[in-house]
N, C-alpha and C positions, 0 to 999 in steps of 0.2 A: 478255070485255072487247074493245072495238074497238081496231083498230090505232092510231087517232088518239089514244085515251086513253093507251095504253101509251107512245107516243112523247112525249106531253106530260109524263107522269110522269117519264120518264127525263131529259128536258131540265131539269126543275125540280131534280132531284138533282144533275145536273152543274153547276148554278149554285151550289147551297148549299155543296157540299163545297169548291170552290176558295175561296169567300168565308171559310169557317171557317179554312182553312189560311192564307189571307192575314192574317186577324186574329191568329192564333196567332204567325205569323212577325213581324208588326209589334209585337206585345206583347213578344216575345223581344228584338227589336232595341232597343225602348225600354228594357227592363231592362238590357241590356248598355251602352247609352248612359248610363243613370243610374248604373250602377256605375262607369263611367269618370269621370263628373262627380263622384261622391262621392270617388273617389280624388284627383282634382285639388283639390277643396275641402279635403280633409284636409291636402294639401300646401300650402295657401294660395295656390294658383294659380288665382284667380278669373277672371282675364282669359282664360286658356287654356280654362277650362271654358265660358266664354261663346262663345269661338271654335268650340269643339267643337259646341255646340248649333246655331250658325248653319250650320256645315258639314253638319250632319245634317238641315238643313231645318226646324229647330224654333226659329226666332228668337223665338217667343212665350215659350219657356222661359227665354230670356235675361232677359226682363222680370221673371220670378219670382226670378231670382238677383240682378239689379241693377235694382231698381225705379226708380232715379233716373238711369239712364243711365251708360254707361261702367262704371267699377268703383267708383263712389261708393256707399257704403253708408248715407250720411247725406244727407238732402235739404236741403243748404245753398242759399242764394240763388245762390252762384257756380255750384254744380253744376247747378241748374235752368236758369240762364241759359246756361251753356256747352252744355248738351244741348238747347237750343231749346224748353224748356218755356214754356208760355204764362204771361203775367204773371198770369193768373187763379190759376194754381197757386201762384205765388209769394205772391200776396195771401192765398190760403187758408192757406198755411203760416204767414205772419205773423199772420193773424187768429186761427187756432185754437190757436196756441202752438207753440213750438219743439219739433220732434220728433214732433208729432201724426201727420203722414203716415207717419212711420217706424213708429209704434205701430200704425197701421191696417194697414200692410203686414205687420207681425209677427202681428197678429190674423188676417189672412187666411192667413198661412202656418200658424198654429196650427190654424185650422179645416180647412185642406187636409190637414194631417198626420193629424188625428183622423178626417176623412172617409175618407181612404185606408185607415186602419187598420180602420175599421168595415166597409169593403167588401172587406177582405183583398186590397188592391191591392199594387202592387209595393213591396217592402220598402226598396229603395234610393230610390224616389221619396218614400216616407213619411219616410225619414231626411233627405233633402235639405231638405224643407219644415220638418221638426221642428228641424233645425239652426238655421234662421233665427230661430226663436222660443224657443230654449232649452228645447224640450220633450224632456227627457231620457228620459221614458218611451218615446218613439217612436224615439229615437236609439240608446240603449244596446243594444237587442236585436240590432242589426246589428254592434255592436262586439264581435267574438268574440276579440279579443286585447287584451293589457294596454295597449299603446300607443294603440290606437284609443279605448278606454274612457277612459283618462286624458286624452287630447286632447279628447274630446267634453265631459267634465266641466269641464276647464279653460276651454274655449271658451265653454261655456254660462255658467259662473261669471263669466267676464270680461264677457260681454254683459250680464248682469244688473247687474253693478257699474257698467257704462256707463249703463244705464237709470236706475239710482238716482242717479247723478251728474247726468244730464240733467234728471231730474225737479225738481231744485232751480232750474232756469232756465226752467221752463215757465210761461208767462203767457198770459192771454187777456183779452179786453176785458171790463170790469166789467159792461156791460149784457148781454153774452152770458151771463156767469155768472148774472146775475140772472134772465134768461129761462129758463135751464136749471133753476134752482132752483124757479122758479114752475111750470114744467111737470113738476116732480118727477123730472127726469132726474139721475142720479148722475154727478158729475164724473168724467171719465176721466183727469184729470190725476194723475200719480203712480203708483207701483207697486201701490197698492191696487186699481186697476182691472184688474189682471192676474189670471188664474185662480190661486186660492190653491194648488191642488194642483201647479201648475207651479212656483210660488215655493218650495213645500216640497221640491221635488226638488233644489233648488240647494244646494250646500255653502256654508257661511257663511265658511269660511276654508280655507287649504291643508290644515290638519290634518284638517278634516272631509271634504275632498275625498278624501284618501288613505284615510280610514276607510270612506267609501262604496265605494271600490274593493274593500275587504276584505269588507264585510258587507252591502252594499245588496242588496235584492231585485231591483233593476232590472238589475244587471250580470249578464253571462253567467257561467256556472259556470267556464268556462276562465279568465276574468279573475280571479275570486276565488282560483282555484287558483294562478294565476301570481303573485299577491301573496305567496305563501309561498316563491317561488323566491328564491335568494340574490341574484341580480343585481337583481331587482325591489326587494328589501328595501334594497339599497344605494342604488338610485335614489331610493326614497321618503325615505330618511333624508337624502340630499343635498338633495332638493327642499325638505324641511321645515327644513333647516339643523340637524338634531339630530346634530351631529358626535360628541358624547360617546357617544350610543347606537350610532352607526355603528361606532366603535372597539371598543366592547364586543361588538358583534355579530360583527365580523371576528375578534376574538380567540377568541370562543366557537366559531367554526368551525375556527380554525387551531390552537388550543391542544392540547397532547398529550392522548391519549385518557384517561389516568388522571385528568386534571383535568376531563374532560367526558364521563364514561362514560354520563351520561343524555342526552346530546345526540345524538339519532339523525340529525339533519339535518347533522351535521358531515361534511365531505368527508374521506375517508381518503386522506392523502398526495396532496392536490390541488395540484400545483405551480403551476398557472395561478392558483388562488385566492391562493396564497402570494405569487406575483409581483404580482398585482393589489393585494393588501393592502399590500405594501411601497411600491408606487408611489403609491397613493392617500394613504398617510401622508406621503410626501415632498411631494406636491402640496399637501396641507392645511397642512403646516408652512410652505410657501412663501406660501400665500395668507394665512395668519393670522400671519405673522411680525411684523407691526407692532402690530395691535390684537387682543388676545386676553385673556379673563379668566383668572384664576389657575387655576381648576379645569380648564378646557379645556386650558390650557397644560401642566399637570401630566399630564393624561391623554394628550395627544399625545406627551409625553416617555416616560412609563412604558409604556403599551400600544403606542405606536408603535415604541419600541425593541424590544419583544418580537417584533413582527411583522417588522421589518427584520432582526433577529437571526436569525429563522427563515429568511428568504429568503437571507441570506448563507450560512447552513449548507447550504441546498439547493444554491446555486451551487457551494459547495465540494465537496459530495458528487458533483456532476456534472463535477468537474475543470475548472471555469471560474474558476481562481484569478485570472485577469486582471481579473475583474469584481468580486471581493469588496471591494476597497478603495473602490470608488465608493460602495457602500452602507454598509460598516462604518464609514467615516469620518463618517457621519451619526449614529452612536450616541453615547451619553454616555460620558464618560471611562472609568469602570471596566469597563463592559460591552464597549467597543471593545477595550481592552487584553486583557481575559480571552479574548475571542473570537480575536484574532490570536495570542495565545500558544498557545491550544489548537490552532489550525490549523498553526502552525509546528511544534509538537511532533508532530502527526500526519504532516506531510510531511517529517520529518527523514530518513527512510529512502527517500524518493523520489529520482527522478533530479534532476540539477542543473538541468535545464531547468524541471522542475516547481517546484522550490524557488525558482528565479530569478523565475518568474512571480509567485509569492506575494510575494517580496521587492519586486519592482517595484510591485505593487498597493498595498503598504503605503507605500513611500517616495514614490510619486507623489501619492497622495491624502491623506496625512497630513503635517503639518509635522514636520520633524526634531526640533525642540524647541519648546516653547510655554509661555507664561506663563498661558495660559487654563486654569484648573483644571477647567473643564467639558468640555474637549475633549482627546482623547488625542494623543500624539505618538509618532513612531517610536522615539525614544530610550528612552522609558519601556517600550515593548513589548520592545525588545532587552534592556534591563536585567532585565525580568521573566523573559524566556526564559533568560537566562544564570543568574539566581538559581535558578530552578526546576530547571535541569539539574543543579545540584549538590546538590539536596535528596535525602534518602533517600526512595525511592519506596515507597508502601504496597504490601506484598507479603504474599500468603497462599500457604503451601506445602502445605496439605492433608496434613500428616504426612510428606511426602517431602522430606528435606533433603539428598539425595544430590547435587543439582545446584546448591547454593547458591553455591559458589565460581565456577562458570561464569556464573551469573546476575550476580554482581558484576563479573565480567570484561566482560560485555556492557554493563553500566551504565557502566563507564569508557569504553567505546567510544562510547556515546551522548553522554556528556559532551564528548568530543572533537569529535564531529560537529557539535555546536551552533555551534562557531566558524565554520562555513561561512556562516552568516547575516551575519557581519561581513566576509567576504571577497568578497562580490559588489560589482561596480562600479555605483554609481548612474548613471542616465542623465544625459547632459549637458543635457537639457531642463529639469531641475528647478533652482530657484534655489540658488546656492552649492554646486553639486555637488562642487567640488574640496574645499571645507571639510568637507563631509559625508564624502567619501572619506577624508580625513585623520583625521577623528574616529573613523570605523569601524576604520581600521587601528590607531590607538593603542589603541582599546578591545580589539581582537583581541590585541594584544601583552600588554596588562594581564591579560586573562582567561586567555590561554594560559600566562602565567607562574604564575598561581594554580593552574591544572590541572597544570602540570609539577611543581610542588612536591608536590601530592598523589600524582601518578603515581609519582614517585621513591620514595615511601615504601611503595609496594606492589610495587616491582620489585626487592626485596632478594634474593629466592630465586635461587640459582644453578642455573637450568634453561635449556635451549637455546631454549625458546619465547619469542618476542618479546612484550613487553607491548603489547597492541593500542592502548591509549589514546594514549600519547605519540607513537608513530610515525605514527598516523593524524593526529594534530594537526600534526606537522611536515609531512606530505604536503599537508595542506590549506593551510598557510601558505606553502609554498615559492613557488608561482607569484605570489600577490598581493604578496609582499615584493619579488620581482624586478621586477614591473611598476610598483610604486609607490615605487621608490627616490627618484624626484625629489620625492616628497611628504615624505620623512623628512629632518629636519634634526637632527643630534645636539645642536645647541645648545638646542633646545627642551627645557624641563624635563621634560615628559611623556615625550619620547623618551629623554632621558638617564637617566631613572629605570627605563625598561622595556626598551629595546633591548639594553643590555649584559647584563641577566639572561637575555633570550631567547637571545642568542648563547651564553651559558654553558650553558644547557640544551641547545641544539642540539649543542654540543660533547660534553656529557655523554652524550646519547642516541646520538650517533654512536659513541662509545666502547662504550656498552652493547650496541648492535647488533653491533659487531665482536667483542666478548667472547663474546656468545651464539653467533655464527657459529663462532668458534674452538671453543667448548665443544661444539657439535653435532658438529663434525668429530672432536674428541678422543673423544667418546663413541662415535661410529661406529667409529673406529679401535680403540678399546678392546675392542669386541665381536668383533674379528678377531685371530687370533694374529699376533704381530709378523712371523713368517716369511712370512705370507700378504699382508702389506701391500706395495703397490708403492712405488717411489721417488716417484712422483707424489703418492700419497696422503700419504706422510710429509712431502714438501715442502710440500704444501698446509697441513698442520697447523702446520708450522714458520712459514710465511709469515703465517698468521693469528695465531699467538702473538706474532710480532714486531710486527705491526701493532697488536695490542692494547696491547703494552708502549709502543710509540711514542706512541700516542694518550693513554695513561694518564699518561706522564711529561710530555707537553705540557700536559695539564690540571692536573697536580699541581705542577709546577715552573714556574710563571709568573713572569715578571719584572714587577714593578709590582703591578697589581691582582690579588689572588687570586681563585680561582673562587668564584662566588656570594657576592660581597662583602656581608657583613651588618652592617658598621659603619654606624651610623645615629645621628643626633642626635635626641633626644627633643623633642617640641614643648612639653614641660611643664618647669617649674622645680621644684626640690625642695621649696619651701614648700607646694606644692599636694599635697593628699592624692589620689593617683592609684593605681588598681589595674590590674594586668595580668590579662587573661583569655585562656584558650585553650580552645576547644570543638572536639571531634572526634566524628565518627561513624565507627565502625569495626566490623570483624568479627573475632572471635577465631579465629585459625588454628592448627591443630595442625602439628607439624613436617612432616607429610605433605602439607600444603596444604589439607586438608579443614577444613570449618567446625566449630567447637566451639560448641554451643548455649549461650548465656548464660542464667543464672537469677539469682535474688536472692542465692544463696550465692556464686556465682562473682563477682558484681558486688561484694559485700562484700569478698571475698578480694582482688580486683583493686584496690579502693580502698586497702586496707591495704598492698598491695605497692607501689603508686605512692607512698604516703607514705614508705615505707622507702628510696626511692631517694635521698633527701636527708637531711641531718642534722637532728636535733631542733631545733638552734638556728635553722636556716633555716625550719623549719616554724613556730616560735614568733615569730621576729622579722619574718618576711615574711608572717605571717598566711595561710599556705598552706591552701587548702581544695580537697579533691578529692571529686568526686561522680561515681559511675558507676551508670548505670541501663540496663535493657533498653529498647531503642527502642520507642516506641509505634507506629511505622510498619512496622518490620521486626523480627520476633521473633528473627532471627539476628544482629542488630546491637546494639551498645551505644552509649550517648551518654556521653561523658566530658567533664566540665567542670572546669577548673583555674582557680584565682583566687589571686593573691598581691599583696602590697603592692609598689609600685615602689620601687627602691633606686637609689642612685647607680651609673651605668654599666649599669643594667638597668631602664629606665623613666624615669630622669632623666639628663640630660647625654648624653655620647657613649658609645655602646655599642661599646667597643674590643675586647672579648673575641672578637667575631666567632663566637659559638657559640649565640646565642639566649637566653642567660640561664637563670634557674632553671626556668621552665616547660618550656623545650626539653629541659633535662636530665632532667626527670621523664618526659616523653613519649618521649624517645629510648630509654630502657630498655624501654618497652612495645613499641615498634616493632622493636627488635632481638631481642625474645623473651628478655630477660635479667632478668626480675623474680625476685628472690631468694625472695620469699614467695608465689610463685604457681606454677602447674603448669609444670614445666620445658619449655622449648622453645616454649611458646605465645606467639604474637606478635599484634600488632594490625595488621590490613590496613585502611588508612584509606580512607574514601570521601568524607569532607569534613573540612576543617581550616581554622579561622579563629582569628585572634588580634587583640585590640584593647585599647586603653586604655579604662578606665571610671571613673566617679566612685563615691562611697560607695553610692549607690542602685543601681548597676549599669548606669546609662545609658551607652551607647557614646559615647565622645568622638572617637576616631579609630582607624584601623587600626594594628596594630603588626606590620608585615611582617617586621621584623628577627627576630622570634621564630621565624617559620616558616622563614625563610632559614637561620637558625642551626641549627634542628632538622634541616633537610636536609643541612647541612654535617656535623653530628654523625653522621648515618646514611650519607650517600653517600660521603664521602671515605674513611673507614676501609674501607668495603666495596670501593671502587675499588682501594685499596692491597692488600687481601687477594686480590682477583681477579688483580691484577698479579703477586702472588707465585705464584699458581697457574700463570700463564703461564710465569714464570721456571723453576719446577720442571719443567714439561713440556718446555721447551727443554733443560734440563739432562739430563733423562732421555733425550731424543732424541739427546743428544751432539752437537748442531749448534751451532756458533759459541759455545763456552763463554765466551769473553771477553766477547761481547755480553751474554749472560744474566747473567754475573757483574757487569758494570758496572751493569746495570739493577737487579739485586738490591741492590747496594751503594747505589745512589741511593735506593732505597725505604727501606732501613734508616737511611740518613743523614737522610732527610726526616722519618721518624717520630721519630728521636731528637733532632732539632734543636729547640731552644727557640724559635728565630726563626720557624720555620714554624707553630708552635702546633698541630701535628697530634696530639701525644701526648695532650692532654687531651680530644680528640674521641673517642678510643678508650675503650671500656668495658674492664673487667678481662678479660672473656672474649675480647674481640677482640684484646687485647694478647697473651693466651696463644696464641690461634690464629695470630697473626703470628709469634710466636717459634717455634711448631711448624713453620710453613711455612719459616722461615729455616733451622731445623735440618734439615728434610727436603731443602731445596735443597742445603745443604752436604753432606749424606750422598750425595745423587745425584751431586754433582760429584766427591766423593772416590771413589765406586764406579766412576764412568766413568774417572777417572784411573788407578785400579788396573787396570781392564780394559785400558787402553792400554799399561801398563808392559811386559808380556811381549812385546807386539807390537813395541814400540820396541827392546827388548833383542834 
């Protein structure tokens, strides 16, 4: 081959290869440009897409996007005139019918999209043209995500609806129509001139559009798969307005696994979905607050409350107590109260800071009291918490009953701690915060008095250990009562009814703590031989005994109002047939303090023993009924129910005896462990005690607090006197200040024997015998000490 031929051939190759690379580069650039145009069109930014084409040197492409100039998509006369179109074009538009030029442009776009598809052209270019003519077959393949596919279908559907609407206004000259018909030309007016397979691609309504996203052959596989995702299902239900199905769907995802064990799509413990569900419910309730059919309203309440309740529980589990009130306040009455009660019970052993956060959350977002029966209020929540705290807790022991007494001791402590909810100070930002503070304090006094009565009846044993319940209660109430003295007016009826009793109990438990402190010292000293005791240890015991006696005499020998005044006027007149009832939950205790398991036989024996505490005349004339059963909640407890007819001075008129009447007399024997026809020494340790007036049918009319107060007087005052005699004997045995101990002993003997004091009939027969034994023992100790002193004096 000649040199000239080789060089010619080389030159040809060097020209072809750069041209090919230039074509490939230009094609790639066009594809990138069209991708950007597609993105802008999707965002509705047509003007920016046009500017992009011009900046890329493709002004001709702007004409394919905006055939009528500017961003006008419809060839109106104003648009044609504004963009400098010839009057000929205006005339053609009027001549051929409104929108004819637009349809021609859409036909051209359709043909372009089909041609590009046939030639395997750029997919973005195909989609841009297909979008102008609603050719979903060429648009959807490029839509590989749910948003794009949904937008494309909605855009196409909207364009077709516009075409259908415009077709009603399309007119042409009669002679032109006649010429077309004579020439056999089919009229292009109306949607029937559009390709049928393009029209068939279009959804007929929103429901059909969403269905096509699910199952159409045209959509990408990823789009169909995305339709099964949770957030897409939520979107589609909101788009179609199917709120009822949306709520069912949310609950099917969030409901506990045992209710949805077949639902594999359910998220396990998905806090974000729980949070979203709660907020979407609140938004829907706000949007449909005015106009909503009954079925949807019911579902928004029932299912919506379940979802919000779940979210509140989640917030609570995450220690976000400050947020729970915002959402819990949206729940219906019963569910809101139940939820707050449960949360308050669970936070009872938490720090005061945590408890206060929950208290604030409730008092800030709920009304304190309300007449609206559909919405909860703070007052109802507190009442439910207080009531439940006194109920016998369901307990299972699994055959081990060795720790029953300790468990009941802990329950009394929990009952006392509940009062803390009433001792928090509400924020000054809420309406009537001073009134709310006052009401909470009064309720705290009322409930604490109820608990003090019950605690006193389980604090009869003479042991050095302090009963946890009453002293915890006093510790909780000490600071609030100091801070809120300005809120208390003794002239207020509620204050005058509760504050004096609270002060009585404060004095009683101060004496109780002092006595147990002395008893502890005395027992410690008794364990050491007298010769080994130091003067300081002996002096400590003497000082504690004297303090016990001083406090006891102060409580017992009051001028004016006696301790725990139980004189009360009945709200009923004697012609009314009224009954008195006393119900108690208690544990049977052996003399050792251990629990005695009740059964049917022991319950029957106890029933008979309680009947025997009063005369047969009282049983017959007062229609006394006694019922004792094993508790259904706690197999170690019994439920005692007493009922009798009211009588003058005990249910009618003024109760002057100050001893609680017939029912108190029956129960006192059980609490003292002095039932003659029952196992000796077995007593009842109370866990709940209530008394009330009732009618023939047993309906509660009002409370009868005088019965419980009188019962406490029957049990506490004799025990206080007996404990004081113990202290007198100890002082006498120690030989310290005999005159002082003799004076105190004489005071006690005089007090019991005095008809004016009324102490004698509060004592049982066994207590009187014990009192006489203590008196005799005291005299013997005194005489022995005097005899020991005689030789020394001589």
